C-alpha positions in Angstrom: 86.4 118.8 124.5 82.7 119.6 124.3 82.0 122.4 121.8 80.7 125.6 123.4 77.7 127.3 121.7 76.8 130.9 122.0 73.6 130.0 123.9 73.4 131.7 127.3 71.8 130.1 130.2 70.3 133.0 132.4 68.8 132.3 135.9 65.3 134.0 136.1 66.5 135.7 139.3 69.4 137.3 137.5 67.0 138.6 134.8 64.8 140.3 137.3 67.7 141.9 139.0 69.2 142.9 135.6 66.0 144.8 134.7 65.9 147.0 137.8 65.6 150.6 136.4 66.9 153.8 137.9 63.8 154.5 140.0 64.0 150.9 141.5 61.2 149.4 139.5 60.8 146.5 137.1 58.1 146.5 134.6 56.3 143.1 134.5 55.5 143.6 130.8 59.1 144.2 129.9 60.2 141.3 132.2 57.9 138.7 130.6 58.8 140.0 127.0 62.6 139.5 127.6 62.0 136.3 129.5 60.0 134.8 126.5 62.8 135.9 124.2 65.3 134.0 126.5 63.0 130.9 126.5 61.6 131.3 129.9 57.9 130.5 130.6 55.5 132.9 132.2 55.0 130.3 135.0 58.8 130.3 135.5 58.9 134.0 135.9 55.8 134.1 138.2 57.3 131.6 140.6 60.6 133.6 140.7 58.8 136.9 141.4 56.8 135.2 144.2 60.0 134.0 145.8 61.9 137.4 145.5 58.8 139.1 147.1 58.7 136.5 149.9 62.4 137.1 150.5 61.6 140.9 150.9 63.8 141.7 147.9 61.0 143.3 146.0 57.5 144.5 146.6 54.7 143.9 144.1 52.0 146.3 142.7 49.3 145.5 140.3 48.5 142.2 138.4 49.8 140.5 135.2 51.7 142.4 132.7 50.6 145.7 134.1 52.3 144.9 137.5 55.3 146.8 138.8 58.0 145.4 141.0 59.8 147.7 143.4 63.2 146.7 144.5 64.1 147.1 148.2 67.1 149.3 149.1 69.3 146.3 149.9 68.5 144.8 146.6 69.5 147.9 144.7 72.6 148.4 146.7 73.7 144.8 146.0 74.4 145.8 142.3 77.1 148.3 143.2 79.9 146.0 144.5 79.9 144.0 141.2 80.3 147.4 139.4 83.1 148.3 141.6 84.9 145.1 140.8 84.5 145.6 137.2 85.8 149.2 137.4 88.8 147.9 139.2 89.4 145.2 136.6 89.4 147.9 133.8 91.9 150.0 135.8 94.2 146.9 136.1 93.9 146.3 132.3 95.0 149.8 131.8 98.0 149.3 134.0 96.8 151.8 136.6 97.1 149.6 139.6 100.6 147.9 139.5 101.3 145.3 142.1 103.5 146.5 145.0 104.6 142.9 145.9 102.6 142.7 149.0 100.5 139.6 149.9 97.5 140.3 152.1 96.5 137.5 154.6 93.3 137.0 156.7 93.0 134.3 159.3 90.0 133.4 161.5 89.0 131.0 164.2 85.3 131.0 164.5 83.8 128.4 166.9 81.5 125.6 165.8 78.7 127.3 167.7 78.8 130.0 165.1 79.2 127.8 162.0 76.9 130.0 159.9 79.0 133.1 160.5 82.2 131.1 159.8 80.9 129.7 156.6 79.7 133.1 155.4 83.1 134.7 156.2 84.9 131.9 154.3 82.6 132.5 151.2 83.3 136.2 151.5 87.0 135.8 151.5 86.8 133.6 148.4 84.4 136.1 146.7 86.9 138.9 147.4 89.6 136.9 145.7 91.1 135.0 148.5 92.8 131.6 148.1 93.0 129.0 151.0 96.5 128.4 152.3 95.4 126.2 155.2 92.6 125.8 157.6 91.2 129.4 158.3 94.0 131.2 156.6 93.5 133.0 153.2 95.7 135.1 151.0 94.8 137.8 148.5 97.1 139.9 146.2 95.0 143.0 146.5 94.4 145.2 149.5 91.2 143.7 150.8 91.3 144.6 154.4 88.4 147.2 154.5 86.1 144.7 152.6 87.1 141.9 154.9 86.6 143.8 158.1 83.3 145.1 157.0 82.1 141.6 156.3 83.5 140.4 159.7 81.7 143.1 161.6 78.4 142.4 159.8 78.8 138.7 160.7 79.8 139.3 164.3 83.1 137.7 163.8 85.5 140.6 163.9 87.1 139.6 167.1 88.1 136.2 165.6 89.7 137.9 162.6 93.4 138.4 162.2 94.9 140.5 159.3 98.5 140.7 158.3 100.6 141.3 155.1 103.9 140.2 153.9 106.3 140.3 150.9 107.8 136.9 151.7 105.2 134.3 150.9 106.3 130.6 150.2 104.6 127.4 149.7 107.0 124.5 150.0 109.9 125.6 147.9 107.9 127.9 145.6 108.2 131.6 146.3 108.2 133.2 142.8 104.9 135.3 142.8 103.5 134.2 139.4 104.2 130.6 140.1 102.5 131.0 143.5 99.5 132.5 141.8 99.4 129.6 139.4 99.3 127.1 142.3 96.9 129.0 144.5 94.2 130.0 142.0 92.4 128.0 139.2 93.7 130.2 136.5 93.0 127.8 133.5 89.3 127.5 134.7 89.1 131.2 135.0 90.6 131.8 131.6 88.1 129.3 130.0 85.3 131.4 131.4 86.8 134.6 129.7 87.2 132.6 126.4 83.6 131.8 126.5 82.7 135.4 127.3 84.5 136.5 124.1 82.8 133.9 122.1 79.4 135.2 123.4 80.3 138.9 122.9 81.7 138.7 119.3 78.4 137.7 117.5 76.4 140.2 119.7 78.8 143.0 118.9 78.3 142.2 115.2 74.5 142.5 115.6 74.8 145.7 117.6 77.2 147.3 115.1 75.3 146.1 112.1 72.8 147.9 110.0 69.7 145.8 111.0 67.3 147.3 113.3 66.9 145.9 116.9 63.8 146.4 118.9 64.1 147.6 122.6 63.4 144.1 123.8 66.1 142.6 121.5 68.5 145.2 122.9 67.6 144.3 126.5 67.9 140.6 125.7 71.5 141.1 124.3 72.4 143.2 127.4 71.1 140.6 129.9 72.9 137.9 128.1 76.2 139.9 128.2 75.7 140.8 131.8 75.0 137.2 132.8 78.2 135.9 131.0 80.2 138.8 132.4 79.0 137.8 135.9 80.0 134.2 135.4 83.5 135.1 134.2 84.0 137.8 136.9 82.6 136.1 140.1 85.4 133.5 140.4 88.2 135.9 139.2 90.4 137.0 142.1 91.5 140.0 139.9 95.1 139.3 140.3 97.5 142.0 139.3 98.8 141.6 135.6 102.2 140.8 136.8 100.9 137.5 138.2 98.9 136.4 135.3 99.9 134.5 132.1 100.3 136.7 129.0 98.2 137.3 127.1 95.4 137.1 129.6 92.0 136.3 128.1 90.2 138.6 130.6 91.7 141.7 129.2 90.6 140.9 125.6 87.1 139.9 126.9 86.6 143.1 128.7 87.7 145.0 125.7 84.9 143.3 123.7 82.4 143.9 126.4 83.3 147.6 126.5 82.7 147.8 122.7 79.3 146.0 123.1 78.2 148.3 125.8 79.2 151.4 123.8 77.1 150.1 121.0 74.2 149.3 123.4 74.4 152.7 124.7 74.2 154.3 121.2 71.4 152.0 120.1 69.4 152.6 123.3 69.9 156.3 123.3 66.8 158.0 124.8 65.5 154.8 126.2 65.0 154.2 129.9 67.8 152.0 131.1 68.2 149.4 133.9 70.5 150.5 136.7 73.0 147.8 136.1 73.4 148.7 132.4 73.9 152.4 133.3 76.6 151.4 135.8 78.3 149.2 133.2 78.0 151.9 130.5 79.6 154.4 132.9 82.5 152.1 133.6 83.2 151.1 130.0 83.0 154.7 129.0 85.6 155.7 131.7 87.9 152.8 130.3 87.4 154.1 126.8 88.2 157.6 127.8 91.5 156.4 129.4 92.5 154.5 126.4 92.2 157.6 124.2 94.1 159.9 126.5 
C-alpha cells in the first residue's frame, strides 16, 4: 500500500469558491497569498479566474492584487447544499435520524434524444446517495424524493421519473439491510477517504490548539485544506444510516476531528472576516457540539 502523506491537493477552482466572503466577494490579494502558500502559481490562479468569469460564475473588478471578484447568485447558493449534507451527517452521528427500514427508489426512462438530461439525472442520483440496481433504477436509504423531483423538473425529465419505496428489497438471495448496503455501495473506498481525512485533520488540529501564533493567511490555508479533504470524503458518501454501516465507522470519528478543528479555527480567527463556507461549517459544528453537551 502506498503511504499517504498529509499533503493536500486543492484544485484552484475550489480555492476560489472557498474564499467567497459573506458579501459575495473574493479579495485577489488574499486569493494569491493563500494560493502561494498552497504551492499554486500566480499564472495558475489568473487562468482559473479567467475561466470562472467566462462561465459567469464571478464578475471581476480592478486589476492585479487590488482586484475583487464578485460571486454570482448561483455560485453563492451552490455552497448551501454541501452544508446541508454535512448538517445531516452530524445529525446521523448523534443518532437523531434513525433508519425506518424504508428503501427509496427512483427509476427513469429518458430517450436518447435527451441524453444530456439523462446523464445529468443519473449523476444527480449518485450525488444524492443513490446506488444503481439495474438500468435506470436507483436506490437510496434516505428520503430523497424532494431533491430528486427538483432535479428532474430542472432537467425537464420529471414526466420520465418514477418514485417508489419499499421495506422488502432483495438482490439475489440477499435481503439483510446491512449486507445489501455492503454490496450496493463502495464502503471500503468511502471509509479510506475518511481515514485520510482524519490523518489530515490531526496535525492541523495540533497546530490550531498549540501555542504558536498563526497568521490570517495560515489560518485560511488550514481551513481550505480541511474543506477540500472534507469535500473529497463527503461527496461520494451516500450518508447511509448508522444501522447499515460497519462499526466503528471512520466517518463519525473524522467528523468529530473536523468539528474540533473548526471550533479552534473560529476561536483563532475571532474578529476576522470569514468566508461564507467557513461560517456555514462553523455554525454546523457548533450545533453538533451543543447537542453533544446537552
